[in-house]
N, C-alpha and C positions, 0 to 999 in steps of 0.2 A: 442846754440840758439834755443829758441823754432819753429815751424815749423808754429806757427800762432801767431797773436799779435790783441790784442781786442782793441778798443777804444767805451767807453759807451757815447751814444749819449744823453739819457735820459731813465729815468724808471719813472714809476708811479707805485701806490698804487691803485687799485679798490675792496674795501674790502679785502678779505686776498688775490687777486690776486696782483702780482708785475709780473708786466712788467717790461724787458729792452730789449731798444730800441741799436743796436750797429752795431758798421762794425767789420767783420774779414777778415784779410790780411794774404794768403798763402807765407810765406815769402821764399817758395824756386819757386813758379810759378808766385810770385807776382800777384795771383789772389785776386779779394776782392769780399766780398758779403756784404750785409746790411740785417739785420736779427732782429727779435724780439723773444725773447723768454718769455715764461711765465710758471712764478713760486709761490709757496707760500710762503706769508708773514714768514712763521715761519721757513723758510728756512735758512735767516739770523736772528741771535737774534738782537734783537732792531735795524734794519737796519734805522730808522728813525735817529737814536743817533747818527750814527757812523760818523766818519770824515774821515774813509776810506772804504768808501762804493764802491766806482770805484772796488778796488782790491780785493773785498766780491763779487762783481756782477762777474768780470772776474772769480775767483774761482768757483761759482757757475756754469756760463755756460761751463768751462772746464771741469767741474765735470758731465755735463749732458751726455759728449761724442756726440751733437748734430753736424752732418755735415751738414752745412748753405750750401755749396757745392752742396749738391744734392736736396736741396728746388729747387722744382718749380720759374720760373724766372718771375717776374711781366710782363715784355716787352709779354710775351708770353699769357697773359689775352686778351679778348677782352676790347675796351675802356670803356663801359658800368660795367663790373667787377672789373677795376681798377679803373674806377672811385667812385665806392661804397667803394673797398679797402683803396684810400687814405684819403675819408672821415673818416672813419672806423677811420684810424691812426690818423686825424688831432681832432676826437672829444674827448670830455672832460668826456663823462660817457660809453665810449665803446660799445657803442650800437647806430643803426641806424632805425629809423621808416621810412617805405616809406608805408606812407597809406593814404592818399588823392590825389585827381586829380593836387594838386600843387605840390606836393612831386614828386609824377609820372614827370611829367611834368621837375621838377628842373633837375632830374636826366637824363631826356630826355630815358625813359622809352618808347617806342615805343614798338611795336607787333615783332619788327625784334631784336631790343636790347634787348628786355625780352627771346627773345629764346637762345642768344647768353649766356646771365647770367645764362639759365636755362642749357646751354649746357657745361660753363665754372663748374658750383656747381658741375656737373657729374664727369666733367672730373677729375677734381681737388679733387673728395670727399668733400666736405664742406658741406653737409649736417645739420653738426653740429652746423654753423656757418649763416645757414639761416633758417627763417621759412617762407614760400609762403603760401600765401590762394589765394582765388579768387581776396581779395581787399586789401591784403596789401603783404609790405615786411618788416619781420626783420633780422637784419644782427647784430650778436652778436659779441661780444669784443674775441678775439681769434683766428681770422680771421687773424689779422696782423702776427701772427708766423705761417702761413701757408706757409709762399713767401721768396725769397731773391730779395728784390724791388730792382732790376738794373735799373730801368727807368732813374735814372740820368746818371749813366753811358753809356746808351744806346744813349741819348738826347746828352749828349757829344761827343759821336763817330759820331753821324747823324751829327750835327752839324760842325765836322771838315772835311766830305766828301763832304760838299758842297762848 
C-alpha cells in the first residue's frame, strides 16, 4: 500500500500553466493536506483530450516529490492574507488587482491590515506573488501553490469544540 493517497479536486489551464488542486492523505498517520501544484501543460501530452487525466495528474504530483505536509498552513496567515489567498483561488484569471479605493475597501485593507499583509509576505517569502506600490497591490497566480489550505479542517475542529 502506498504511503500517500491523492484525490484531484480540480485542475485548470492558464496559458501554459497547469494548476492542480488536490488532497493528499498520509495512510500511516491519517494526516491530510490540501494543496495546489503548478506544472507546465507540456508535462502531460495532450492533457485536454485525455480520459485518464486524474491518473496522469496524480502521477505528475508523485514524480515531483513535493512534501505538502511541509508547506505553511493557511491557518497561520493573517485574515487579510488568507482572504486574498482565497480570492485568488476562486478567480478565473489567476490574478487580483487592488488598485482603487473601492477594492482597498472591499478587501478591508486598513493601515493595520496592510502591515499584517506585509508581514506575511516577508515571513512566507511571497515577494514573487505580490507587487506592491504606493497605490496598488497586484497578486499573481502561483500563490495558491504556497500553502497547505487547512482552514476547512480548522473550522471543522473549532465547530466540534463548541
